[in-house]
N, C-alpha and C positions, 0 to 999 in steps of 0.2 A: 631531538628530532623536531621537525617543523609541524606545527599544528595550529588550528583555529580554536579559540577558547573564549569563555566569558566567566567573570567572577561575580556577577550579579545579574538579576533579571532586568530586562529593558528592551528598547528597540535595537534592531540589528546594528544600526549605525552608531548607537551610543555605547554598546557593550561588547560587540565582537572584536576580537583582536587576533592577529596572526604573529606567531613568534616561536622561539625554541622552548621546548619542554623536555623533561627527562624521558628517555626511551624506556618503555615498560619491559619487564622480563617475565617470561612465562613460568608459572608454577606447575605443580603436579596436575596432570590432566588438561593442560592448556597449550595453546599454540599462539605464536605471534605472527600476525599477517602483515606483510608489507603492502599497504593499500595503494591501489592505482586510482580508484574512483570512489567517491562517497555519494550516497543518495540523500537527497533532502526531501523530507516529507512534511506535511502540515503539522503533524504532532511535534516535530523537531522545532519548528519556529514558534509554536505555541508554548512549548516548554521554555525556550529561551526568553520569551516575552513574559513568562510567569502566568499565563492564562489558564493552564491546566494543572500545573504543579509548580511550587516555588523551588528555587535552587536549593538542593540538599547537600551540596558539597562546596568546599572553598573555591574550587575551580571545576568547570565542566568543559570538556571537549564534546561538541554536539554530534548528533546523527547516529541512527541505529543501523542503517543499511550501508553496504559497501562491497567492494570486490578487490581482490589482489592475489598475492602469492604467499604461501606459508614460508617464512624464513627461519623460524626456530621453533622447537617443540620442547615442552617441559617433560618432567619425569612421568612415565606411564603412557606416553604417546609415541607411536612408532616413528622412528627417524625417517622412514620412507615417505612420510607426509611432507617433508621439507621439499620445496619446489613445486608443490601442488597448487594449481590455480583453484581459487575458491570464491564463493560469495558468502557473506556473513549476515546474521540477523540478530536483533536485540542488542546491538552494540552498546548503546548508552542507556539501556534499561536497567535501573537499579544499580548503576555503577557510574563513576564520574567521567570516564573517558571513552568517547565514541569514535566514529570513523572519520571525522574531519581532521585527520592526522596522517603522518607518514606510516605509522604502524599502530596496531591495536592488539591487545592480548585478550583472548576469549577462551572459554571451554572448548575443547576440540570439536564437540558435536555442533557448535555454532558456526563452524567453518565448513560449508558444504561443497564437495567437489564440483567444479564447473567444467562442463563439456568443452572440448577444444574449439567447437564451432561457434561459441558464444563470446562476444566481445565484453570487455570490462564495463563499459558504460551501460550496456543492457543488463549485465549481471547486478550492477549496483541498484537497479530498479526493482529487484525481485522481493526482498524481505517483507516489508510492511505491505506494499500493494498486492503482491501475488498471494501471500498467505491470507490476507484479509479477504481477497476475492474468492480464494478456494474455500475458506471456512464459510463465507456467506452462501455460496452455492451449495455446499454440503448441508448447512442447516436448513435451507429451504426445501431440501428434498428434490431439487431440480433433476429431472430425468427425461428419458424419451417419452414424448407425448405431452409433456407439461409446457406451460407458457410462463415466462418470467419477465417482469419489467425491471430493468436495471437503470437506476438513476445515474446521470452523468457518464454516459458511455464513452466519452473521450477522455475522462479523467484517469488518473493512474490506477485506481482500484477498478473502476467500471470497465476499463479497457481489458483488463485480465479476466474480470468476471464474465464478460461476454464470451471469451474464449473457453473458459472452463464450462460454462453452461452449454455451449455448442458442442463441446467434447462429449457431453452427456446427451446430445441429440435433442435438446430442448428448443422450442421456438423462443427467440429473444427479441423483445421490444426494448428500446432504450431511448432516453431523453438526452437532448443536447441543447445548446443555446446559440449555435451559429452553423451556417452551412459547412464551413471548414471542419468543424467538430463532427458534423454528420458523416463526412467522408472518412474520418478516422475511425468512427464507430463501425461503419460498413466494412472497412478493411479488416477489422477485428472479427467480423462475421455476423453482425447484427442483422436480423431478418427485417426489422421495421425500425425506422428512426423518426422520432418526433421532436421537432424544434419547439420547445415549450414557450419560447418567446413569440412565436408566430402562429402556433396551433393550440387548440384545446386538447390537453393531454387525455382527459376522460373520454371525449368524443372519439379521438383516434384509437384509443385502446379498445373501446367497445366496437368500433367498426372492424378492427383487425380480428377480434375474438368472437365475432358474431353475437355481440351483446352479452357474452358470458362473463367476461372479466378474466384477469390473469390468475394463475395458481399461486404466484409468489411475487414479492417485491423485494429488491435489494436496494436499501436506502442509505444515502450519504448525508442527508440533512432532514432529520425527523421534524425539527421545529418548523421548517419551511413547508414540508410536503405532507405532513400527516393529514391535512385537510383533503388531500387528493385520494386518500385510500378508499373512501366509499365510492368514488367514481371509477376505480380501476380493478378492485379485488373481487374475485369470485368467492362464494361461501366456502368456509373451511380453508381459506388461504393462509399463507405464511408470510410474515414480513421479517427480514433480517436487517438489523440496523447497526451500522458501524460508525455513525457520526451524526452530529447535529450542530447547526450554526448558532445555537443558543443553549445555555445550560438547563433550561426548562422548556418543555414542549406540551402543547395542548393536543389531546388525541380525541377522535370521534368515538367516544366510549360506547354509545348506544349501538352504532353500526358494528363495531368490533365485537361486542357481546352477542348481538342477535345473529351475527353471521359466523360465530365461532372462529374468529380470526386469532391466529397465534402470532405473538410478537417475540422475536428472539434478538437479544442484544449480544454483540461480540466485541471483544477487546483483544486485538491480535497479540499484544504483549503477553497475555495470559492464556494463549491458545493451549488447550490440553495436549499433553505429550503424544497421545495416540493420534489425534487429528493432525498434529504437526508432522509426525512421521509419514502419515498417508499423503499429506500435501507435498512434502519434500520428495517422496518417491514419484508422485505424478508429475510434479514440476520437472524433475530430472528427466523422466521419460519423454516429456514433451520437448524439452530443450534438446535432448539427443536426437529427436526426430525432426527438429526444425519446425515444430508445430506452434510455437509461441511467437506471436508478433509483439515486439517491444516498441515503446513510443517515448524516446528521449526528446523532450521539447526544447530544452536549452542546456548547454554545458558551460560551466564557469571554471576558471582557475581558482586555486585555494586562496590566493591573494584577493580575489573578488567575491569572497564568501558573503559579504554584506549584500551585494547585488543578487546573489543566489537566494538568500533568505527573502529579500524584498520581492523577487519574482514569484516565489511561492505565495507570499502574503497577498500579492495583487490579485490572485485568482484568475489571471488571464492566460497562464501557461496551458497549452494543450498537450498535456502529458507530464512526464517526469522531469524533474530538475536534478542535475548531477553536478558534482564538483570534482575536477581532476586534481589529484594530489601531487603529481610529479613536480 
């Protein structure tokens, strides 16, 4: 089968190759999915570069997210699943071969049925971004009557987080870096959008909340934004953190202590089974009802996977990057 792969860590241009590799066969409890689209996430490009973890296998086919159709099942899996449209998660987590390939073999539960009204490109955006967003909203306790500040509302995770928070009837404030991104965040349902390059985030948050502050923050870059927490959080607030632009971050300890702030860190690959089951059920319901807005910023062919990785690394994409496998 055709796949993109790398044999060592390095820049996309230096190490990514596209060629023929052996087609995997499903074992007991597994399915083989013929992939139509692969999602590219920041964690995928960081892994390829060796920034978050060094290569652990002789060869790696990257990417954890994707969508396609089940073409073969292993022992113990109902043959009725053959032909089922699915989206997949944790494709390359703790295994060498991910979704940047014609096919992938995974445990059956990691191939989630896809409603007929959802296209493959949108489905390839769900895994890491949607699960991360759901878990962050869940951990902050966001609910009717609460106010949440979501960083990077036009980003892959932030865009879904806005929608999950609004589903719970919360008031959503989000930050963006450009007018075009502000429009994307508003389309997702954000009540208030702050352009952090042109406005003072703390002043705007206090104006919106009547100087009370927000009940929760969902944060993509703790190292860059921890300093803002005293300007935006109400006492007894909660911060859910799923990323940082640097491996170490300085936090405003005295403020956090004296205001009884709770900080929760989440790593979507290790999402507890019960939380993932709840997330999968809610995502499926929202997909079936046409309630989720998806944001595919750019789409590349598999032969142009280097450009796809570089697009993610540039940080300029307003949404998800996907790779078409056909």
